[in-house]
A tleap script that builds the chain and sets N, CA, C and O, in Angstrom:
source leaprc.protein.ff14SB
mol = sequence {
  NMET LEU ILE LEU THR ARG LYS ASN GLY GLU
  THR ILE ARG ILE GLY GLU SER ILE ALA ILE
  THR VAL LEU GLU ILE LYS GLY THR GLN ILE
  ARG LEU GLY ILE ASP ALA PRO ARG ASP VAL
  ILE VAL ASP ARG GLU GLU VAL ALA LEU ARG
  LYS LYS ALA GLU ARG ASP GLY MET GLY TYR
  ARG ALA GLN CALA
}
set mol.1.N position { 0.839 -1.173 0.000 }
set mol.1.CA position { 0.000 0.000 0.000 }
set mol.1.C position { 0.887 1.239 0.000 }
set mol.1.O position { 1.808 1.370 0.806 }
set mol.2.N position { 0.589 2.119 -0.902 }
set mol.2.CA position { 1.278 3.405 -0.965 }
set mol.2.C position { 0.523 4.386 -0.080 }
set mol.2.O position { -0.696 4.506 -0.199 }
set mol.3.N position { 1.214 5.083 0.796 }
set mol.3.CA position { 0.592 6.064 1.679 }
set mol.3.C position { 1.121 7.440 1.309 }
set mol.3.O position { 2.331 7.669 1.300 }
set mol.4.N position { 0.203 8.356 1.004 }
set mol.4.CA position { 0.568 9.703 0.609 }
set mol.4.C position { -0.089 10.708 1.542 }
set mol.4.O position { -1.176 10.464 2.064 }
set mol.5.N position { 0.560 11.815 1.745 }
set mol.5.CA position { -0.001 12.896 2.540 }
set mol.5.C position { -0.347 14.049 1.620 }
set mol.5.O position { 0.478 14.461 0.805 }
set mol.6.N position { -1.558 14.574 1.740 }
set mol.6.CA position { -2.007 15.693 0.923 }
set mol.6.C position { -2.696 16.704 1.825 }
set mol.6.O position { -3.280 16.345 2.847 }
set mol.7.N position { -2.623 17.941 1.446 }
set mol.7.CA position { -3.308 19.014 2.155 }
set mol.7.C position { -4.553 19.404 1.378 }
set mol.7.O position { -4.738 19.010 0.227 }
set mol.8.N position { -5.404 20.189 2.032 }
set mol.8.CA position { -6.621 20.669 1.390 }
set mol.8.C position { -6.292 21.322 0.047 }
set mol.8.O position { -5.416 22.183 -0.031 }
set mol.9.N position { -6.992 20.911 -1.002 }
set mol.9.CA position { -6.791 21.466 -2.332 }
set mol.9.C position { -5.743 20.751 -3.166 }
set mol.9.O position { -5.614 21.027 -4.359 }
set mol.10.N position { -4.988 19.834 -2.564 }
set mol.10.CA position { -3.949 19.116 -3.312 }
set mol.10.C position { -4.528 17.856 -3.959 }
set mol.10.O position { -5.546 17.323 -3.517 }
set mol.11.N position { -3.860 17.398 -5.006 }
set mol.11.CA position { -4.370 16.312 -5.841 }
set mol.11.C position { -3.373 15.166 -5.935 }
set mol.11.O position { -2.160 15.368 -5.883 }
set mol.12.N position { -3.908 13.969 -6.072 }
set mol.12.CA position { -3.134 12.755 -6.357 }
set mol.12.C position { -3.569 12.285 -7.737 }
set mol.12.O position { -4.765 12.260 -8.030 }
set mol.13.N position { -2.622 11.912 -8.588 }
set mol.13.CA position { -2.922 11.402 -9.925 }
set mol.13.C position { -2.699 9.895 -9.939 }
set mol.13.O position { -1.730 9.394 -9.370 }
set mol.14.N position { -3.608 9.181 -10.597 }
set mol.14.CA position { -3.459 7.749 -10.836 }
set mol.14.C position { -3.460 7.582 -12.343 }
set mol.14.O position { -4.485 7.759 -13.002 }
set mol.15.N position { -2.303 7.242 -12.879 }
set mol.15.CA position { -2.175 7.185 -14.329 }
set mol.15.C position { -2.382 8.567 -14.910 }
set mol.15.O position { -2.138 9.573 -14.244 }
set mol.16.N position { -2.831 8.614 -16.148 }
set mol.16.CA position { -3.052 9.901 -16.811 }
set mol.16.C position { -4.506 10.355 -16.739 }
set mol.16.O position { -4.808 11.509 -17.043 }
set mol.17.N position { -5.418 9.450 -16.335 }
set mol.17.CA position { -6.833 9.796 -16.473 }
set mol.17.C position { -7.609 9.900 -15.158 }
set mol.17.O position { -8.801 10.209 -15.187 }
set mol.18.N position { -6.978 9.655 -14.013 }
set mol.18.CA position { -7.697 9.707 -12.745 }
set mol.18.C position { -7.005 10.698 -11.813 }
set mol.18.O position { -5.790 10.648 -11.620 }
set mol.19.N position { -7.807 11.603 -11.235 }
set mol.19.CA position { -7.295 12.582 -10.280 }
set mol.19.C position { -8.172 12.552 -9.035 }
set mol.19.O position { -9.399 12.551 -9.134 }
set mol.20.N position { -7.544 12.527 -7.868 }
set mol.20.CA position { -8.251 12.561 -6.593 }
set mol.20.C position { -7.792 13.814 -5.867 }
set mol.20.O position { -6.604 13.978 -5.591 }
set mol.21.N position { -8.733 14.696 -5.557 }
set mol.21.CA position { -8.415 15.973 -4.936 }
set mol.21.C position { -9.030 16.042 -3.543 }
set mol.21.O position { -10.195 15.691 -3.361 }
set mol.22.N position { -8.260 16.489 -2.570 }
set mol.22.CA position { -8.777 16.718 -1.225 }
set mol.22.C position { -9.560 18.027 -1.267 }
set mol.22.O position { -8.985 19.092 -1.495 }
set mol.23.N position { -10.872 17.947 -1.049 }
set mol.23.CA position { -11.727 19.122 -1.119 }
set mol.23.C position { -11.892 19.812 0.226 }
set mol.23.O position { -11.950 21.039 0.307 }
set mol.24.N position { -11.968 19.001 1.286 }
set mol.24.CA position { -12.206 19.570 2.608 }
set mol.24.C position { -11.767 18.587 3.681 }
set mol.24.O position { -11.963 17.379 3.547 }
set mol.25.N position { -11.180 19.105 4.730 }
set mol.25.CA position { -10.823 18.309 5.894 }
set mol.25.C position { -11.534 18.939 7.081 }
set mol.25.O position { -11.281 20.093 7.431 }
set mol.26.N position { -12.434 18.164 7.703 }
set mol.26.CA position { -13.204 18.671 8.826 }
set mol.26.C position { -13.205 17.602 9.917 }
set mol.26.O position { -13.916 16.602 9.814 }
set mol.27.N position { -12.406 17.818 10.962 }
set mol.27.CA position { -12.321 16.827 12.040 }
set mol.27.C position { -11.754 15.526 11.508 }
set mol.27.O position { -10.649 15.493 10.967 }
set mol.28.N position { -12.522 14.449 11.664 }
set mol.28.CA position { -12.061 13.133 11.201 }
set mol.28.C position { -12.575 12.780 9.807 }
set mol.28.O position { -12.332 11.679 9.315 }
set mol.29.N position { -13.286 13.715 9.170 }
set mol.29.CA position { -13.813 13.446 7.836 }
set mol.29.C position { -13.031 14.201 6.775 }
set mol.29.O position { -12.595 15.334 6.978 }
set mol.30.N position { -12.870 13.539 5.640 }
set mol.30.CA position { -12.191 14.138 4.494 }
set mol.30.C position { -13.133 14.033 3.302 }
set mol.30.O position { -13.652 12.954 3.017 }
set mol.31.N position { -13.357 15.140 2.606 }
set mol.31.CA position { -14.147 15.118 1.381 }
set mol.31.C position { -13.175 15.051 0.214 }
set mol.31.O position { -12.257 15.863 0.100 }
set mol.32.N position { -13.398 14.062 -0.655 }
set mol.32.CA position { -12.553 13.862 -1.819 }
set mol.32.C position { -13.353 14.101 -3.086 }
set mol.32.O position { -14.535 13.765 -3.156 }
set mol.33.N position { -12.715 14.675 -4.073 }
set mol.33.CA position { -13.291 14.782 -5.404 }
set mol.33.C position { -12.524 13.837 -6.312 }
set mol.33.O position { -11.293 13.855 -6.333 }
set mol.34.N position { -13.240 13.017 -7.060 }
set mol.34.CA position { -12.600 12.029 -7.925 }
set mol.34.C position { -13.002 12.308 -9.361 }
set mol.34.O position { -14.185 12.309 -9.701 }
set mol.35.N position { -12.007 12.545 -10.191 }
set mol.35.CA position { -12.224 12.785 -11.611 }
set mol.35.C position { -11.679 11.579 -12.357 }
set mol.35.O position { -10.469 11.354 -12.395 }
set mol.36.N position { -12.587 10.800 -12.953 }
set mol.36.CA position { -12.190 9.577 -13.647 }
set mol.36.C position { -13.052 9.418 -14.898 }
set mol.36.O position { -14.156 9.958 -14.961 }
set mol.37.N position { -12.558 8.685 -15.885 }
set mol.37.CA position { -13.366 8.424 -17.080 }
set mol.37.C position { -14.655 7.690 -16.708 }
set mol.37.O position { -14.699 6.968 -15.712 }
set mol.38.N position { -15.683 7.875 -17.499 }
set mol.38.CA position { -16.983 7.252 -17.202 }
set mol.38.C position { -16.931 5.729 -17.164 }
set mol.38.O position { -17.767 5.107 -16.508 }
set mol.39.N position { -15.978 5.120 -17.845 }
set mol.39.CA position { -15.916 3.661 -17.853 }
set mol.39.C position { -15.192 3.095 -16.632 }
set mol.39.O position { -15.092 1.876 -16.493 }
set mol.40.N position { -14.686 3.953 -15.749 }
set mol.40.CA position { -14.033 3.515 -14.513 }
set mol.40.C position { -15.059 3.575 -13.390 }
set mol.40.O position { -15.622 4.634 -13.116 }
set mol.41.N position { -15.301 2.442 -12.742 }
set mol.41.CA position { -16.263 2.380 -11.656 }
set mol.41.C position { -15.596 2.881 -10.380 }
set mol.41.O position { -14.520 2.415 -10.006 }
set mol.42.N position { -16.248 3.839 -9.715 }
set mol.42.CA position { -15.742 4.385 -8.454 }
set mol.42.C position { -16.842 4.208 -7.415 }
set mol.42.O position { -17.913 4.803 -7.537 }
set mol.43.N position { -16.585 3.391 -6.392 }
set mol.43.CA position { -17.554 3.124 -5.330 }
set mol.43.C position { -16.868 3.191 -3.974 }
set mol.43.O position { -15.659 2.980 -3.868 }
set mol.44.N position { -17.655 3.489 -2.931 }
set mol.44.CA position { -17.162 3.288 -1.569 }
set mol.44.C position { -16.999 1.784 -1.382 }
set mol.44.O position { -17.678 1.001 -2.046 }
set mol.45.N position { -16.112 1.376 -0.489 }
set mol.45.CA position { -15.829 -0.048 -0.321 }
set mol.45.C position { -17.074 -0.852 0.024 }
set mol.45.O position { -17.281 -1.934 -0.526 }
set mol.46.N position { -17.912 -0.336 0.937 }
set mol.46.CA position { -19.093 -1.111 1.339 }
set mol.46.C position { -20.059 -1.291 0.174 }
set mol.46.O position { -20.734 -2.318 0.098 }
set mol.47.N position { -20.142 -0.333 -0.727 }
set mol.47.CA position { -21.004 -0.458 -1.905 }
set mol.47.C position { -20.414 -1.491 -2.861 }
set mol.47.O position { -21.145 -2.319 -3.405 }
set mol.48.N position { -19.111 -1.450 -3.068 }
set mol.48.CA position { -18.462 -2.423 -3.954 }
set mol.48.C position { -18.639 -3.845 -3.420 }
set mol.48.O position { -18.890 -4.773 -4.189 }
set mol.49.N position { -18.509 -4.014 -2.104 }
set mol.49.CA position { -18.689 -5.344 -1.503 }
set mol.49.C position { -20.121 -5.836 -1.670 }
set mol.49.O position { -20.346 -7.012 -1.955 }
set mol.50.N position { -21.101 -4.929 -1.492 }
set mol.50.CA position { -22.499 -5.310 -1.664 }
set mol.50.C position { -22.770 -5.721 -3.111 }
set mol.50.O position { -23.442 -6.723 -3.356 }
set mol.51.N position { -22.251 -4.950 -4.066 }
set mol.51.CA position { -22.441 -5.277 -5.479 }
set mol.51.C position { -21.827 -6.627 -5.820 }
set mol.51.O position { -22.418 -7.414 -6.558 }
set mol.52.N position { -20.631 -6.896 -5.277 }
set mol.52.CA position { -19.964 -8.170 -5.536 }
set mol.52.C position { -20.778 -9.321 -4.966 }
set mol.52.O position { -20.949 -10.349 -5.622 }
set mol.53.N position { -21.281 -9.154 -3.743 }
set mol.53.CA position { -22.090 -10.202 -3.117 }
set mol.53.C position { -23.361 -10.446 -3.924 }
set mol.53.O position { -23.777 -11.593 -4.091 }
set mol.54.N position { -23.977 -9.388 -4.421 }
set mol.54.CA position { -25.186 -9.546 -5.230 }
set mol.54.C position { -24.881 -10.261 -6.540 }
set mol.54.O position { -25.665 -11.094 -6.993 }
set mol.55.N position { -23.733 -9.935 -7.153 }
set mol.55.CA position { -23.335 -10.621 -8.389 }
set mol.55.C position { -23.073 -12.099 -8.125 }
set mol.55.O position { -23.391 -12.952 -8.954 }
set mol.56.N position { -22.491 -12.395 -6.965 }
set mol.56.CA position { -22.173 -13.780 -6.612 }
set mol.56.C position { -23.395 -14.539 -6.108 }
set mol.56.O position { -23.308 -15.732 -5.817 }
set mol.57.N position { -24.542 -13.851 -6.001 }
set mol.57.CA position { -25.775 -14.503 -5.577 }
set mol.57.C position { -25.826 -14.803 -4.099 }
set mol.57.O position { -26.588 -15.669 -3.670 }
set mol.58.N position { -25.028 -14.105 -3.310 }
set mol.58.CA position { -24.961 -14.417 -1.885 }
set mol.58.C position { -25.674 -13.377 -1.025 }
set mol.58.O position { -25.699 -13.511 0.198 }
set mol.59.N position { -26.244 -12.361 -1.628 }
set mol.59.CA position { -26.846 -11.297 -0.814 }
set mol.59.C position { -25.753 -10.481 -0.168 }
set mol.59.O position { -24.576 -10.635 -0.497 }
set mol.60.N position { -26.135 -9.613 0.750 }
set mol.60.CA position { -25.157 -8.745 1.393 }
set mol.60.C position { -25.445 -8.670 2.877 }
set mol.60.O position { -26.585 -8.449 3.287 }
set mol.61.N position { -24.414 -8.855 3.679 }
set mol.61.CA position { -24.508 -8.645 5.121 }
set mol.61.C position { -23.392 -7.738 5.543 }
set mol.61.O position { -22.224 -8.049 5.313 }
set mol.62.N position { -23.718 -6.619 6.156 }
set mol.62.CA position { -22.677 -5.693 6.636 }
set mol.62.C position { -21.891 -6.377 7.739 }
set mol.62.O position { -22.455 -7.058 8.595 }
set mol.63.N position { -20.583 -6.183 7.704 }
set mol.63.CA position { -19.741 -6.750 8.752 }
set mol.63.C position { -19.799 -5.869 9.969 }
set mol.63.O position { -19.819 -4.643 9.859 }
set mol.64.N position { -19.827 -6.495 11.145 }
set mol.64.CA position { -19.878 -5.735 12.405 }
set mol.64.C position { -18.533 -5.191 12.765 }
set mol.64.O position { -18.390 -4.528 13.792 }
savepdb mol mol.pdb
quit
């Protein structure tokens, strides 16, 4: 895992077509802006896990 430090307003690039910008830092929450091509799926982890479980026919159960 690559760990990077960014300040408010700074951007991380992934390849030539994806940019992640820190929009706001408030307490323990960080707002990110993600600019990616339409064919790149961008989901929160819990949404991606639910979609995978649904595709696999297993339903979805949130982990405690």
